[in-house]
N, C-alpha and C positions, 0 to 999 in steps of 0.2 A: 503493500500499500504505499503510494507516495504522500509525502507531507507538503503541505502548502504553508510556508512560513507565515503567510498574512492570516491565515484561517487553519491552524495546524490541526484542529480535531473535526473538520467538516465531513470528512468521509467516513466517520466512525459511526457505528451502530451499537446501540444499547438495548438490552431487554430488561425491563422493569417487571419484576414478579412480586405481587403484592395483591392481597384481596381487598384492601382499601382503595376504592375508586378515587376518592379525594386525594389520597396520598399518591397513587400514580398519576393523577392529573398535575398535581404540584411538580412532581419531579419531572415529568414530560415537558411541561412548559418551562421549567428552570434550564433543563438540558438544552433544549432547542434555542431558547433565547440567549443564553449564556454561553453555550459551546458550539451551537449550530450542529447539533447531533441529530442522527436519525434514531428515534426512539420507537421501539416496539413495546407493546405491553401483553402481559398474561395475568389474569385474575386469580389463578392458583397454579399449584405446582403442576397438575395434571396438564393444564394447556400450556404451560412453559415447555414441559418435556415433548409435546406433540409439536410445538413450533420449532424446536431444536432440531427436529428431524428434518426440516427444509431450509433452515438458516442458521448459520453461526455468527452470532454477535461479537462484537469485540470485547464487550464487557457486560456482565450480568449483575443486576442490583437485584438481591434476592432478600424478602421477608422471611424470618424464621418462623413465626408462628402464623400458619395457615390452616384451613380446613382441608380435609382430603390429603393431599400430599403436602406435608410441610417442608420448609426450608432445609432441614437436614437432609431428608430423603431425597430432594432435587439435587442438593450438593454431592451427596453420596453417588447418586446415579451420574451426574457430571463427571466425577473424578474417575468412575470405573469405564467410561466409555471413551474409547480412542478418539473420537471425532470431538469431544467437548472437554477433555481432561485438562487441557492448557487454557481455557477461557478464563479470564481474570473475574473474581467473583468478589464483591462488597456485599456484606451482609447488613441489612438495615432493619433493626428491630428495637423493641422497647426492653428486651431482656438485657440486662447488664451484669450478670453473675459471671465471676471470673472463671469458674470451672467450664461454663459453656464457651467463653471466649476461648480459652485454652484448646478445648476440644475441636472448634472450628478452625482455628490456626493450624492445628494438627493436620486438617484436611486441606490445607493450602489456600485459604482465603486470602484475598489481598487487601482487605480492609473490613472494619466494622463500625457501623455508625448506630448510636443509640438515639432511638426516637424518643422525644421530638429533638429535631436539630434545624440548624439554620440552612437556608439554601446556600449561603456562602461556604459552609463546611462541605456541602454535597458537592459544589462544584470543586472546590479544592481536592477532595479525595479523588473524584473522578478524573481530574487533570493529573493528579499524582500518579495514578495507575496507567493511565495512557503514557505519560512521560517515562514511566519505568519499564513498562512491557512492549509499548508499540513503536517507539521510534528507533 
């Protein structure tokens, strides 16, 4: 992927996986406005896994606590699938237990954001992942 120095994140795609439609809307609008990203949305883990059969995003923002298939299960499947194992993942969740964070870090997440968070923090975390992994 080529990088445009005037708009370095323009061609990147993010998959936002969260069962909260308001949260997805805020994240989508923020990432489109601030970083000019292409944003795809899934309202649960099952929908995300289905979408990942036909598209590979540059980053996944994944909620931990969802009905049906939770973020843990999605992350586990991502890391065991050859096609998705190297996709950077930032967990976005209200859970702030150190044991949970350590367990997820062992599963190679690229960031952890505790809800509620500012849009500035979201943008900074996303930029940091892209700068670290994709340039």
